[in-house]
All heavy atoms as TSV, in Angstrom:
chain	resi	resn	atom	element	x	y	z
A	1	MET	N	N	-0.546	-9.331	7.527
A	1	MET	CA	C	0.021	-8.080	7.650
A	1	MET	C	C	-0.176	-7.691	9.168
A	1	MET	O	O	-1.080	-7.776	9.708
A	1	MET	CB	C	-0.570	-7.065	6.759
A	1	MET	CG	C	0.335	-6.193	6.160
A	1	MET	SD	S	-0.479	-5.081	4.986
A	1	MET	CE	C	-1.081	-6.362	3.729
A	2	SER	N	N	0.976	-7.167	9.689
A	2	SER	CA	C	0.962	-6.856	11.069
A	2	SER	C	C	0.386	-5.351	11.181
A	2	SER	O	O	0.733	-4.564	10.348
A	2	SER	CB	C	2.464	-6.877	11.629
A	2	SER	OG	O	2.458	-6.238	12.855
A	3	ASN	N	N	-0.356	-5.088	12.242
A	3	ASN	CA	C	-0.906	-3.724	12.600
A	3	ASN	C	C	-0.295	-3.269	13.864
A	3	ASN	O	O	-0.926	-2.546	14.570
A	3	ASN	CB	C	-2.292	-3.625	12.391
A	3	ASN	CG	C	-3.021	-4.448	13.579
A	3	ASN	OD1	O	-2.396	-5.231	14.150
A	3	ASN	ND2	N	-4.353	-4.282	13.678
A	4	LYS	N	N	1.005	-3.618	14.101
A	4	LYS	CA	C	1.582	-3.230	15.368
A	4	LYS	C	C	1.764	-1.696	15.488
A	4	LYS	O	O	1.757	-1.067	16.525
A	4	LYS	CB	C	3.075	-3.869	15.431
A	4	LYS	CG	C	3.075	-5.283	15.592
A	4	LYS	CD	C	4.430	-5.818	15.635
A	4	LYS	CE	C	4.496	-7.349	15.666
A	4	LYS	NZ	N	5.755	-7.790	15.457
A	5	GLN	N	N	1.707	-1.040	14.368
A	5	GLN	CA	C	1.795	0.419	14.276
A	5	GLN	C	C	0.529	1.122	14.912
A	5	GLN	O	O	0.672	2.104	15.524
A	5	GLN	CB	C	1.891	0.955	12.852
A	5	GLN	CG	C	3.198	0.525	12.113
A	5	GLN	CD	C	4.307	1.454	12.488
A	5	GLN	OE1	O	4.211	2.460	12.993
A	5	GLN	NE2	N	5.512	0.934	12.386
A	6	GLN	N	N	-0.495	0.524	14.760
A	6	GLN	CA	C	-1.864	1.003	15.144
A	6	GLN	C	C	-2.729	-0.122	15.718
A	6	GLN	O	O	-3.677	-0.524	15.031
A	6	GLN	CB	C	-2.647	1.708	13.986
A	6	GLN	CG	C	-1.826	2.887	13.305
A	6	GLN	CD	C	-1.822	4.003	14.193
A	6	GLN	OE1	O	-2.835	4.356	14.812
A	6	GLN	NE2	N	-0.735	4.721	14.282
A	7	PRO	N	N	-2.447	-0.531	16.989
A	7	PRO	CA	C	-3.191	-1.675	17.545
A	7	PRO	C	C	-4.766	-1.471	17.539
A	7	PRO	O	O	-5.205	-0.337	17.779
A	7	PRO	CB	C	-2.719	-1.746	18.947
A	7	PRO	CG	C	-1.487	-1.031	18.992
A	7	PRO	CD	C	-1.489	0.024	17.884
A	8	GLY	N	N	-5.485	-2.365	17.132
A	8	GLY	CA	C	-7.068	-2.331	17.043
A	8	GLY	C	C	-7.537	-1.492	15.895
A	8	GLY	O	O	-8.701	-1.495	15.741
A	9	ARG	N	N	-6.718	-1.057	14.974
A	9	ARG	CA	C	-7.176	-0.284	13.919
A	9	ARG	C	C	-6.793	-0.981	12.575
A	9	ARG	O	O	-5.696	-1.453	12.478
A	9	ARG	CB	C	-6.615	1.152	13.839
A	9	ARG	CG	C	-7.117	2.035	14.974
A	9	ARG	CD	C	-6.594	3.466	14.964
A	9	ARG	NE	N	-6.887	4.067	13.583
A	9	ARG	CZ	C	-6.200	5.133	13.162
A	9	ARG	NH1	N	-5.205	5.544	13.767
A	9	ARG	NH2	N	-6.540	5.559	11.977
A	10	LYS	N	N	-7.689	-1.051	11.604
A	10	LYS	CA	C	-7.432	-1.564	10.397
A	10	LYS	C	C	-6.627	-0.538	9.547
A	10	LYS	O	O	-6.914	0.641	9.585
A	10	LYS	CB	C	-8.715	-1.963	9.583
A	10	LYS	CG	C	-9.538	-3.057	10.209
A	10	LYS	CD	C	-10.697	-3.426	9.384
A	10	LYS	CE	C	-11.449	-4.601	9.978
A	10	LYS	NZ	N	-12.620	-4.932	9.234
A	11	PRO	N	N	-5.799	-1.106	8.700
A	11	PRO	CA	C	-5.067	-0.137	7.760
A	11	PRO	C	C	-5.973	0.636	6.944
A	11	PRO	O	O	-6.987	0.103	6.462
A	11	PRO	CB	C	-4.165	-1.085	6.872
A	11	PRO	CG	C	-4.162	-2.399	7.649
A	11	PRO	CD	C	-5.343	-2.434	8.430
A	12	THR	N	N	-5.688	1.886	6.650
A	12	THR	CA	C	-6.488	2.787	5.759
A	12	THR	C	C	-5.942	2.768	4.335
A	12	THR	O	O	-6.695	3.126	3.433
A	12	THR	CB	C	-6.434	4.191	6.321
A	12	THR	OG1	O	-5.106	4.644	6.464
A	12	THR	CG2	C	-7.145	4.289	7.681
A	13	HIS	N	N	-4.748	2.296	4.178
A	13	HIS	CA	C	-4.048	2.358	2.879
A	13	HIS	C	C	-3.328	1.045	2.614
A	13	HIS	O	O	-2.766	0.506	3.573
A	13	HIS	CB	C	-3.141	3.565	2.687
A	13	HIS	CG	C	-3.894	4.832	2.691
A	13	HIS	ND1	N	-4.457	5.412	3.705
A	13	HIS	CD2	C	-4.021	5.773	1.695
A	13	HIS	CE1	C	-4.981	6.530	3.411
A	13	HIS	NE2	N	-4.756	6.836	2.120
A	14	GLY	N	N	-3.038	0.690	1.371
A	14	GLY	CA	C	-2.143	-0.299	1.003
A	14	GLY	C	C	-0.838	0.273	0.398
A	14	GLY	O	O	-0.942	1.311	-0.248
A	15	VAL	N	N	0.290	-0.407	0.624
A	15	VAL	CA	C	1.539	0.099	0.079
A	15	VAL	C	C	1.943	-0.986	-1.051
A	15	VAL	O	O	1.924	-2.219	-0.802
A	15	VAL	CB	C	2.670	0.177	1.074
A	15	VAL	CG1	C	3.881	0.622	0.531
A	15	VAL	CG2	C	2.144	1.052	2.184
A	16	PHE	N	N	2.178	-0.433	-2.258
A	16	PHE	CA	C	2.511	-1.325	-3.393
A	16	PHE	C	C	3.852	-0.913	-4.004
A	16	PHE	O	O	4.231	0.199	-4.070
A	16	PHE	CB	C	1.465	-1.141	-4.421
A	16	PHE	CG	C	0.036	-1.526	-3.924
A	16	PHE	CD1	C	-0.754	-0.618	-3.302
A	16	PHE	CD2	C	-0.336	-2.878	-4.125
A	16	PHE	CE1	C	-2.012	-1.077	-2.836
A	16	PHE	CE2	C	-1.699	-3.209	-3.756
A	16	PHE	CZ	C	-2.452	-2.263	-3.053
A	17	HIS	N	N	4.539	-1.983	-4.501
A	17	HIS	CA	C	5.717	-1.735	-5.457
A	17	HIS	C	C	5.279	-1.971	-6.902
A	17	HIS	O	O	4.655	-2.949	-7.167
A	17	HIS	CB	C	6.777	-2.742	-5.028
A	17	HIS	CG	C	8.140	-2.593	-5.879
A	17	HIS	ND1	N	8.372	-3.510	-6.871
A	17	HIS	CD2	C	8.956	-1.606	-5.852
A	17	HIS	CE1	C	9.543	-3.124	-7.378
A	17	HIS	NE2	N	9.817	-1.896	-6.897
A	18	ILE	N	N	5.513	-1.083	-7.710
A	18	ILE	CA	C	5.013	-1.069	-9.115
A	18	ILE	C	C	6.266	-1.151	-10.018
A	18	ILE	O	O	7.146	-0.363	-9.846
A	18	ILE	CB	C	4.197	0.207	-9.413
A	18	ILE	CG1	C	3.256	0.679	-8.384
A	18	ILE	CG2	C	3.539	-0.003	-10.824
A	18	ILE	CD1	C	2.323	-0.368	-7.903
A	19	ARG	N	N	6.143	-2.103	-10.905
A	19	ARG	CA	C	7.117	-2.228	-12.026
A	19	ARG	C	C	6.489	-2.088	-13.389
A	19	ARG	O	O	5.444	-2.721	-13.519
A	19	ARG	CB	C	7.923	-3.575	-11.909
A	19	ARG	CG	C	8.814	-3.741	-10.740
A	19	ARG	CD	C	9.592	-5.108	-10.887
A	19	ARG	NE	N	8.841	-6.167	-11.109
A	19	ARG	CZ	C	8.373	-6.969	-10.157
A	19	ARG	NH1	N	8.477	-6.754	-8.994
A	19	ARG	NH2	N	7.633	-8.072	-10.607
A	20	GLY	N	N	6.980	-1.317	-14.167
A	20	GLY	CA	C	6.462	-1.073	-15.473
A	20	GLY	C	C	5.439	0.161	-15.574
A	20	GLY	O	O	5.290	0.890	-14.552
A	21	GLU	N	N	4.857	0.337	-16.709
A	21	GLU	CA	C	3.951	1.491	-16.889
A	21	GLU	C	C	2.618	1.041	-17.486
A	21	GLU	O	O	2.551	0.012	-18.121
A	21	GLU	CB	C	4.624	2.464	-17.826
A	21	GLU	CG	C	5.867	3.076	-17.299
A	21	GLU	CD	C	5.750	3.966	-16.092
A	21	GLU	OE1	O	4.642	4.606	-16.011
A	21	GLU	OE2	O	6.631	4.101	-15.335
A	22	GLY	N	N	1.556	1.810	-17.217
A	22	GLY	CA	C	0.215	1.650	-17.764
A	22	GLY	C	C	-0.405	0.335	-17.487
A	22	GLY	O	O	-0.208	-0.241	-16.327
A	23	LYS	N	N	-1.065	-0.259	-18.468
A	23	LYS	CA	C	-1.752	-1.469	-18.148
A	23	LYS	C	C	-0.874	-2.711	-18.068
A	23	LYS	O	O	-1.285	-3.752	-17.491
A	23	LYS	CB	C	-2.869	-1.720	-19.321
A	23	LYS	CG	C	-3.986	-0.696	-19.286
A	23	LYS	CD	C	-5.029	-1.044	-20.298
A	23	LYS	CE	C	-6.104	0.062	-20.362
A	23	LYS	NZ	N	-7.180	-0.132	-19.400
A	24	SER	N	N	0.303	-2.569	-18.438
A	24	SER	CA	C	1.247	-3.664	-18.326
A	24	SER	C	C	2.065	-3.628	-17.043
A	24	SER	O	O	2.954	-4.482	-16.781
A	24	SER	CB	C	2.260	-3.764	-19.557
A	24	SER	OG	O	3.023	-2.604	-19.541
A	25	ALA	N	N	1.748	-2.673	-16.187
A	25	ALA	CA	C	2.520	-2.537	-14.833
A	25	ALA	C	C	2.183	-3.791	-13.990
A	25	ALA	O	O	1.009	-4.206	-14.059
A	25	ALA	CB	C	2.157	-1.234	-14.181
A	26	TYR	N	N	3.112	-4.137	-13.233
A	26	TYR	CA	C	2.946	-5.214	-12.283
A	26	TYR	C	C	2.969	-4.732	-10.898
A	26	TYR	O	O	3.936	-4.089	-10.393
A	26	TYR	CB	C	4.105	-6.232	-12.425
A	26	TYR	CG	C	3.941	-7.530	-11.573
A	26	TYR	CD1	C	3.055	-8.503	-11.978
A	26	TYR	CD2	C	4.657	-7.574	-10.486
A	26	TYR	CE1	C	2.910	-9.624	-11.200
A	26	TYR	CE2	C	4.490	-8.733	-9.645
A	26	TYR	CZ	C	3.615	-9.719	-10.004
A	26	TYR	OH	O	3.430	-10.831	-9.292
A	27	TRP	N	N	1.798	-4.923	-10.123
A	27	TRP	CA	C	1.662	-4.382	-8.807
A	27	TRP	C	C	1.910	-5.441	-7.803
A	27	TRP	O	O	1.210	-6.572	-7.869
A	27	TRP	CB	C	0.256	-3.858	-8.599
A	27	TRP	CG	C	-0.102	-2.653	-9.391
A	27	TRP	CD1	C	-0.153	-2.538	-10.752
A	27	TRP	CD2	C	-0.469	-1.313	-8.855
A	27	TRP	NE1	N	-0.445	-1.227	-11.108
A	27	TRP	CE2	C	-0.696	-0.513	-9.963
A	27	TRP	CE3	C	-0.577	-0.794	-7.583
A	27	TRP	CZ2	C	-0.984	0.815	-9.823
A	27	TRP	CZ3	C	-0.953	0.454	-7.397
A	27	TRP	CH2	C	-1.153	1.237	-8.544
A	28	THR	N	N	2.636	-5.244	-6.797
A	28	THR	CA	C	2.912	-6.190	-5.694
A	28	THR	C	C	2.604	-5.427	-4.357
A	28	THR	O	O	3.254	-4.425	-4.005
A	28	THR	CB	C	4.320	-6.672	-5.699
A	28	THR	OG1	O	4.643	-7.230	-6.864
A	28	THR	CG2	C	4.643	-7.714	-4.565
A	29	LYS	N	N	1.706	-6.030	-3.609
A	29	LYS	CA	C	1.314	-5.392	-2.272
A	29	LYS	C	C	2.436	-5.711	-1.386
A	29	LYS	O	O	2.772	-6.938	-1.160
A	29	LYS	CB	C	0.032	-5.853	-1.715
A	29	LYS	CG	C	-0.535	-5.177	-0.494
A	29	LYS	CD	C	-1.842	-5.336	-0.204
A	29	LYS	CE	C	-2.247	-4.418	1.005
A	29	LYS	NZ	N	-3.641	-4.567	1.335
A	30	ILE	N	N	3.073	-4.719	-0.698
A	30	ILE	CA	C	4.204	-5.042	0.185
A	30	ILE	C	C	4.009	-4.534	1.574
A	30	ILE	O	O	4.824	-4.608	2.485
A	30	ILE	CB	C	5.501	-4.375	-0.480
A	30	ILE	CG1	C	5.415	-2.876	-0.410
A	30	ILE	CG2	C	5.904	-5.009	-1.672
A	30	ILE	CD1	C	6.807	-2.207	-0.751
A	31	GLY	N	N	2.808	-3.974	1.910
A	31	GLY	CA	C	2.610	-3.457	3.183
A	31	GLY	C	C	1.334	-2.748	3.368
A	31	GLY	O	O	0.384	-2.757	2.510
A	32	ALA	N	N	1.261	-2.007	4.519
A	32	ALA	CA	C	-0.047	-1.298	4.835
A	32	ALA	C	C	0.330	0.119	5.529
A	32	ALA	O	O	1.531	0.281	5.879
A	32	ALA	CB	C	-0.914	-2.031	5.840
A	33	ALA	N	N	-0.631	1.030	5.460
A	33	ALA	CA	C	-0.408	2.301	6.073
A	33	ALA	C	C	-1.694	2.731	6.870
A	33	ALA	O	O	-2.803	2.355	6.565
A	33	ALA	CB	C	-0.130	3.312	4.974
A	34	TRP	N	N	-1.439	3.583	7.794
A	34	TRP	CA	C	-2.580	4.098	8.686
A	34	TRP	C	C	-2.319	5.641	8.718
A	34	TRP	O	O	-1.224	6.160	8.870
A	34	TRP	CB	C	-2.424	3.658	10.090
A	34	TRP	CG	C	-2.674	2.183	10.293
A	34	TRP	CD1	C	-3.859	1.572	10.698
A	34	TRP	CD2	C	-1.755	1.145	10.129
A	34	TRP	NE1	N	-3.733	0.246	10.807
A	34	TRP	CE2	C	-2.364	-0.111	10.394
A	34	TRP	CE3	C	-0.439	0.982	9.631
A	34	TRP	CZ2	C	-1.807	-1.361	10.351
A	34	TRP	CZ3	C	0.167	-0.230	9.546
A	34	TRP	CH2	C	-0.510	-1.363	9.887
A	35	ILE	N	N	-3.500	6.336	8.498
A	35	ILE	CA	C	-3.426	7.824	8.576
A	35	ILE	C	C	-3.264	8.251	10.130
A	35	ILE	O	O	-3.888	7.686	11.047
A	35	ILE	CB	C	-4.759	8.396	8.073
A	35	ILE	CG1	C	-4.866	8.228	6.644
A	35	ILE	CG2	C	-4.719	9.956	8.297
A	35	ILE	CD1	C	-6.181	8.625	5.951
A	36	HIS	N	N	-2.375	9.267	10.330
A	36	HIS	CA	C	-2.223	9.761	11.753
A	36	HIS	C	C	-3.521	10.390	12.221
A	36	HIS	O	O	-4.374	10.820	11.395
A	36	HIS	CB	C	-1.153	10.874	11.754
A	36	HIS	CG	C	0.231	10.404	11.529
A	36	HIS	ND1	N	1.321	11.237	11.352
A	36	HIS	CD2	C	0.696	9.097	11.441
A	36	HIS	CE1	C	2.377	10.491	11.187
A	36	HIS	NE2	N	2.128	9.254	11.213
A	37	GLU	N	N	-3.779	10.306	13.447
A	37	GLU	CA	C	-4.972	10.762	14.088
A	37	GLU	C	C	-5.243	12.297	13.711
A	37	GLU	O	O	-6.335	12.673	13.529
A	37	GLU	CB	C	-4.957	10.651	15.591
A	37	GLU	CG	C	-5.152	9.235	16.015
A	37	GLU	CD	C	-5.318	9.079	17.504
A	37	GLU	OE1	O	-5.584	10.035	18.237
A	37	GLU	OE2	O	-5.017	7.932	17.986
A	38	ASP	N	N	-4.167	13.048	13.520
A	38	ASP	CA	C	-4.248	14.390	13.153
A	38	ASP	C	C	-4.399	14.643	11.658
A	38	ASP	O	O	-4.626	15.806	11.168
A	38	ASP	CB	C	-3.055	15.257	13.726
A	38	ASP	CG	C	-1.737	14.918	13.050
A	38	ASP	OD1	O	-1.688	14.127	12.111
A	38	ASP	OD2	O	-0.768	15.513	13.596
A	39	GLY	N	N	-4.419	13.533	10.862
A	39	GLY	CA	C	-4.527	13.583	9.381
A	39	GLY	C	C	-3.383	14.238	8.623
A	39	GLY	O	O	-3.452	14.454	7.468
A	40	GLU	N	N	-2.252	14.483	9.293
A	40	GLU	CA	C	-1.054	15.096	8.738
A	40	GLU	C	C	0.009	14.108	8.228
A	40	GLU	O	O	0.977	14.598	7.648
A	40	GLU	CB	C	-0.491	16.088	9.704
A	40	GLU	CG	C	-1.306	17.159	10.105
A	40	GLU	CD	C	-1.630	18.164	8.932
A	40	GLU	OE1	O	-0.696	18.348	8.105
A	40	GLU	OE2	O	-2.770	18.613	8.839
A	41	GLY	N	N	-0.166	12.787	8.256
A	41	GLY	CA	C	0.825	11.931	7.898
A	41	GLY	C	C	0.331	10.463	7.817
A	41	GLY	O	O	-0.853	10.202	8.212
A	42	LEU	N	N	1.247	9.584	7.606
A	42	LEU	CA	C	1.001	8.188	7.616
A	42	LEU	C	C	2.013	7.326	8.312
A	42	LEU	O	O	3.205	7.728	8.353
A	42	LEU	CB	C	0.971	7.621	6.163
A	42	LEU	CG	C	-0.098	8.078	5.180
A	42	LEU	CD1	C	0.245	7.753	3.820
A	42	LEU	CD2	C	-1.421	7.594	5.495
A	43	ASN	N	N	1.595	6.285	9.039
A	43	ASN	CA	C	2.571	5.366	9.532
A	43	ASN	C	C	2.575	4.153	8.541
A	43	ASN	O	O	1.477	3.719	8.063
A	43	ASN	CB	C	2.055	4.763	10.919
A	43	ASN	CG	C	2.299	5.776	12.008
A	43	ASN	OD1	O	3.042	6.761	11.900
A	43	ASN	ND2	N	1.549	5.614	13.075
A	44	LEU	N	N	3.708	3.626	8.219
A	44	LEU	CA	C	3.940	2.468	7.296
A	44	LEU	C	C	4.328	1.284	8.026
A	44	LEU	O	O	5.188	1.375	8.863
A	44	LEU	CB	C	4.863	2.775	6.190
A	44	LEU	CG	C	4.576	4.068	5.282
A	44	LEU	CD1	C	5.709	4.233	4.325
A	44	LEU	CD2	C	3.310	3.925	4.609
A	45	SER	N	N	3.850	0.084	7.548
A	45	SER	CA	C	4.296	-1.163	8.030
A	45	SER	C	C	4.572	-1.991	6.706
A	45	SER	O	O	3.643	-2.313	5.976
A	45	SER	CB	C	3.243	-1.823	8.923
A	45	SER	OG	O	3.703	-3.118	9.209
A	46	LEU	N	N	5.825	-2.255	6.400
A	46	LEU	CA	C	6.280	-3.014	5.227
A	46	LEU	C	C	6.604	-4.368	5.595
A	46	LEU	O	O	7.296	-4.649	6.518
A	46	LEU	CB	C	7.471	-2.339	4.574
A	46	LEU	CG	C	7.187	-0.874	4.159
A	46	LEU	CD1	C	8.544	-0.270	3.553
A	46	LEU	CD2	C	6.092	-0.697	3.146
A	47	ASP	N	N	5.934	-5.332	4.828
A	47	ASP	CA	C	6.267	-6.798	4.992
A	47	ASP	C	C	7.503	-7.101	4.118
A	47	ASP	O	O	8.050	-8.058	4.384
A	47	ASP	CB	C	4.999	-7.568	4.507
A	47	ASP	CG	C	3.781	-7.312	5.384
A	47	ASP	OD1	O	3.977	-7.209	6.568
A	47	ASP	OD2	O	2.656	-7.286	4.894
A	48	PHE	N	N	7.689	-6.384	3.164
A	48	PHE	CA	C	8.806	-6.632	2.163
A	48	PHE	C	C	9.476	-5.290	1.792
A	48	PHE	O	O	8.819	-4.296	1.663
A	48	PHE	CB	C	8.407	-7.293	0.874
A	48	PHE	CG	C	7.722	-8.634	1.106
A	48	PHE	CD1	C	6.303	-8.697	1.130
A	48	PHE	CD2	C	8.439	-9.799	1.285
A	48	PHE	CE1	C	5.647	-9.899	1.334
A	48	PHE	CE2	C	7.851	-11.036	1.596
A	48	PHE	CZ	C	6.458	-11.009	1.497
A	49	ILE	N	N	10.776	-5.368	1.493
A	49	ILE	CA	C	11.567	-4.193	1.063
A	49	ILE	C	C	11.916	-4.537	-0.487
A	49	ILE	O	O	12.607	-5.535	-0.715
A	49	ILE	CB	C	12.749	-3.910	1.813
A	49	ILE	CG1	C	12.518	-3.798	3.307
A	49	ILE	CG2	C	13.560	-2.775	1.261
A	49	ILE	CD1	C	11.803	-2.596	3.660
A	50	PRO	N	N	11.392	-3.806	-1.426
A	50	PRO	CA	C	11.704	-4.063	-2.833
A	50	PRO	C	C	13.232	-3.727	-3.079
A	50	PRO	O	O	13.759	-2.844	-2.639
A	50	PRO	CB	C	10.842	-3.010	-3.593
A	50	PRO	CG	C	10.192	-2.224	-2.641
A	50	PRO	CD	C	10.545	-2.657	-1.243
A	51	THR	N	N	13.761	-4.734	-3.924
A	51	THR	CA	C	15.174	-4.487	-4.336
A	51	THR	C	C	15.288	-3.955	-5.707
A	51	THR	O	O	16.379	-3.720	-6.185
A	51	THR	CB	C	15.897	-5.848	-4.072
A	51	THR	OG1	O	15.306	-6.847	-4.948
A	51	THR	CG2	C	16.036	-6.239	-2.695
A	52	ASP	N	N	14.219	-3.979	-6.445
A	52	ASP	CA	C	14.207	-3.480	-7.871
A	52	ASP	C	C	14.258	-2.003	-7.899
A	52	ASP	O	O	13.166	-1.367	-7.654
A	52	ASP	CB	C	12.923	-4.010	-8.530
A	52	ASP	CG	C	12.813	-3.726	-10.016
A	52	ASP	OD1	O	13.707	-2.995	-10.483
A	52	ASP	OD2	O	11.860	-4.141	-10.642
A	53	ALA	N	N	15.360	-1.424	-8.198
A	53	ALA	CA	C	15.549	0.046	-8.198
A	53	ALA	C	C	14.738	0.733	-9.360
A	53	ALA	O	O	14.516	1.911	-9.354
A	53	ALA	CB	C	16.978	0.325	-8.300
A	54	SER	N	N	14.278	-0.089	-10.342
A	54	SER	CA	C	13.578	0.525	-11.459
A	54	SER	C	C	12.035	0.667	-11.145
A	54	SER	O	O	11.334	1.343	-11.887
A	54	SER	CB	C	13.690	-0.403	-12.751
A	54	SER	OG	O	13.054	-1.567	-12.543
A	55	GLY	N	N	11.572	0.217	-9.996
A	55	GLY	CA	C	10.181	0.326	-9.684
A	55	GLY	C	C	9.956	1.499	-8.836
A	55	GLY	O	O	10.844	2.445	-8.517
A	56	ARG	N	N	8.672	1.708	-8.268
A	56	ARG	CA	C	8.390	2.825	-7.538
A	56	ARG	C	C	7.324	2.323	-6.428
A	56	ARG	O	O	6.742	1.293	-6.542
A	56	ARG	CB	C	7.856	3.933	-8.287
A	56	ARG	CG	C	6.462	3.540	-9.015
A	56	ARG	CD	C	6.141	4.621	-10.155
A	56	ARG	NE	N	4.940	4.255	-10.778
A	56	ARG	CZ	C	4.771	3.419	-11.691
A	56	ARG	NH1	N	5.837	2.707	-12.133
A	56	ARG	NH2	N	3.566	3.187	-12.304
A	57	LEU	N	N	7.226	3.016	-5.348
A	57	LEU	CA	C	6.305	2.757	-4.397
A	57	LEU	C	C	5.054	3.665	-4.485
A	57	LEU	O	O	5.097	4.857	-4.772
A	57	LEU	CB	C	6.888	2.936	-2.967
A	57	LEU	CG	C	7.970	2.137	-2.561
A	57	LEU	CD1	C	8.491	2.419	-1.102
A	57	LEU	CD2	C	7.603	0.666	-2.550
A	58	VAL	N	N	3.899	3.017	-4.306
A	58	VAL	CA	C	2.583	3.713	-4.355
A	58	VAL	C	C	1.828	3.452	-3.180
A	58	VAL	O	O	1.740	2.280	-2.686
A	58	VAL	CB	C	1.822	3.349	-5.666
A	58	VAL	CG1	C	0.408	4.001	-5.620
A	58	VAL	CG2	C	2.590	3.748	-6.867
A	59	ILE	N	N	1.202	4.389	-2.521
A	59	ILE	CA	C	0.268	4.289	-1.367
A	59	ILE	C	C	-1.105	4.625	-1.902
A	59	ILE	O	O	-1.368	5.681	-2.366
A	59	ILE	CB	C	0.758	5.052	-0.091
A	59	ILE	CG1	C	2.072	4.666	0.214
A	59	ILE	CG2	C	-0.241	4.945	0.955
A	59	ILE	CD1	C	2.617	5.573	1.328
A	60	ARG	N	N	-2.010	3.554	-1.772
A	60	ARG	CA	C	-3.391	3.792	-2.233
A	60	ARG	C	C	-4.421	3.551	-1.075
A	60	ARG	O	O	-4.211	2.686	-0.308
A	60	ARG	CB	C	-3.700	2.777	-3.422
A	60	ARG	CG	C	-2.960	2.884	-4.611
A	60	ARG	CD	C	-3.267	3.865	-5.572
A	60	ARG	NE	N	-4.607	3.568	-5.965
A	60	ARG	CZ	C	-5.345	4.346	-6.879
A	60	ARG	NH1	N	-4.724	5.359	-7.348
A	60	ARG	NH2	N	-6.541	4.061	-7.191
A	61	ALA	N	N	-5.453	4.330	-1.004
A	61	ALA	CA	C	-6.492	4.160	-0.120
A	61	ALA	C	C	-7.229	2.851	-0.295
A	61	ALA	O	O	-7.445	2.433	-1.423
A	61	ALA	CB	C	-7.544	5.370	-0.122
A	62	ASN	N	N	-7.513	2.130	0.796
A	62	ASN	CA	C	-8.155	0.945	0.729
A	62	ASN	C	C	-9.657	1.170	0.265
A	62	ASN	O	O	-10.268	2.145	0.466
A	62	ASN	CB	C	-8.286	0.218	2.142
A	62	ASN	CG	C	-6.922	-0.310	2.534
A	62	ASN	OD1	O	-6.119	-0.495	1.723
A	62	ASN	ND2	N	-6.815	-0.503	3.799
A	63	LYS	N	N	-10.077	0.176	-0.595
A	63	LYS	CA	C	-11.458	0.293	-1.142
A	63	LYS	C	C	-12.384	-0.669	-0.373
A	63	LYS	O	O	-11.915	-1.721	0.168
A	63	LYS	CB	C	-11.479	-0.152	-2.581
A	63	LYS	CG	C	-10.671	0.558	-3.483
A	63	LYS	CD	C	-11.305	1.897	-3.867
A	63	LYS	CE	C	-10.440	2.541	-4.897
A	63	LYS	NZ	N	-10.884	3.909	-5.108
A	64	ALA	N	N	-13.595	-0.270	-0.152
A	64	ALA	CA	C	-14.653	-1.120	0.538
A	64	ALA	C	C	-15.064	-2.351	-0.189
A	64	ALA	O	O	-15.600	-3.275	0.339
A	64	ALA	CB	C	-15.749	-0.357	1.013
A	65	ASP	N	N	-14.990	-2.290	-1.579
A	65	ASP	CA	C	-15.519	-3.253	-2.425
A	65	ASP	C	C	-14.616	-4.463	-2.491
A	65	ASP	O	O	-13.572	-4.554	-1.932
A	65	ASP	CB	C	-15.906	-2.747	-3.795
A	65	ASP	CG	C	-14.745	-2.157	-4.523
A	65	ASP	OD1	O	-13.517	-2.505	-4.195
A	65	ASP	OD2	O	-14.913	-1.428	-5.423
A	66	SER	N	N	-14.872	-5.461	-3.316
A	66	SER	CA	C	-14.122	-6.716	-3.403
A	66	SER	C	C	-13.005	-6.609	-4.443
A	66	SER	O	O	-12.228	-7.556	-4.574
A	66	SER	CB	C	-15.096	-7.798	-3.838
A	66	SER	OG	O	-15.583	-7.560	-5.102
A	67	GLN	N	N	-12.675	-5.468	-5.132
A	67	GLN	CA	C	-11.517	-5.415	-5.955
A	67	GLN	C	C	-10.279	-5.353	-5.163
A	67	GLN	O	O	-10.187	-4.906	-4.032
A	67	GLN	CB	C	-11.618	-4.149	-6.783
A	67	GLN	CG	C	-12.571	-4.107	-7.879
A	67	GLN	CD	C	-12.436	-2.808	-8.649
A	67	GLN	OE1	O	-12.338	-1.772	-8.061
A	67	GLN	NE2	N	-12.535	-2.904	-9.993
A	68	THR	N	N	-9.182	-5.967	-5.700
A	68	THR	CA	C	-7.907	-5.837	-5.091
A	68	THR	C	C	-7.337	-4.453	-5.353
A	68	THR	O	O	-7.750	-3.757	-6.417
A	68	THR	CB	C	-6.929	-6.928	-5.661
A	68	THR	OG1	O	-6.610	-6.629	-7.021
A	68	THR	CG2	C	-7.408	-8.330	-5.449
A	69	GLN	N	N	-6.415	-3.945	-4.507
A	69	GLN	CA	C	-5.856	-2.702	-4.777
A	69	GLN	C	C	-5.285	-2.542	-6.176
A	69	GLN	O	O	-5.410	-1.473	-6.750
A	69	GLN	CB	C	-4.791	-2.405	-3.650
A	69	GLN	CG	C	-5.477	-2.066	-2.326
A	69	GLN	CD	C	-6.292	-0.917	-2.366
A	69	GLN	OE1	O	-7.488	-0.965	-2.241
A	69	GLN	NE2	N	-5.713	0.290	-2.418
A	70	GLY	N	N	-4.498	-3.483	-6.580
A	70	GLY	CA	C	-3.835	-3.511	-7.919
A	70	GLY	C	C	-4.834	-3.212	-9.029
A	70	GLY	O	O	-4.540	-2.467	-9.932
A	71	GLU	N	N	-5.959	-3.949	-9.016
A	71	GLU	CA	C	-6.965	-3.881	-9.992
A	71	GLU	C	C	-7.644	-2.497	-9.963
A	71	GLU	O	O	-7.927	-1.895	-10.951
A	71	GLU	CB	C	-8.037	-4.938	-9.856
A	71	GLU	CG	C	-7.438	-6.291	-10.129
A	71	GLU	CD	C	-8.439	-7.428	-9.760
A	71	GLU	OE1	O	-9.478	-7.082	-9.064
A	71	GLU	OE2	O	-8.305	-8.579	-10.157
A	72	ALA	N	N	-7.901	-1.989	-8.707
A	72	ALA	CA	C	-8.553	-0.724	-8.574
A	72	ALA	C	C	-7.780	0.481	-9.002
A	72	ALA	O	O	-8.215	1.436	-9.459
A	72	ALA	CB	C	-8.997	-0.519	-7.109
A	73	ALA	N	N	-6.382	0.308	-8.869
A	73	ALA	CA	C	-5.533	1.384	-9.210
A	73	ALA	C	C	-5.157	1.508	-10.669
A	73	ALA	O	O	-4.709	2.557	-11.173
A	73	ALA	CB	C	-4.197	1.194	-8.472
A	74	ARG	N	N	-5.524	0.469	-11.466
A	74	ARG	CA	C	-5.211	0.613	-12.865
A	74	ARG	C	C	-6.180	1.354	-13.666
A	74	ARG	O	O	-7.325	1.470	-13.522
A	74	ARG	CB	C	-5.100	-0.896	-13.432
A	74	ARG	CG	C	-3.880	-1.504	-12.872
A	74	ARG	CD	C	-3.728	-2.940	-13.521
A	74	ARG	NE	N	-2.809	-3.668	-12.644
A	74	ARG	CZ	C	-2.372	-4.846	-12.727
A	74	ARG	NH1	N	-3.022	-5.496	-13.729
A	74	ARG	NH2	N	-1.714	-5.441	-11.964
């Protein structure tokens, strides 16, 4: 994942495309996000653009543990 948006800083959030609902939902990580220095917004860097109009985008804070974002969010 590119961090051109915030050189030298690790992303603070993951960006996911979600299809389905509940425990059967399918999570695909499609990018990263960084909190603005003033804390009032986010910069997004997307590696993929979802074409599935029935899905939704979710931005989740990164976890320090070894769980993947999709597992942590369920």
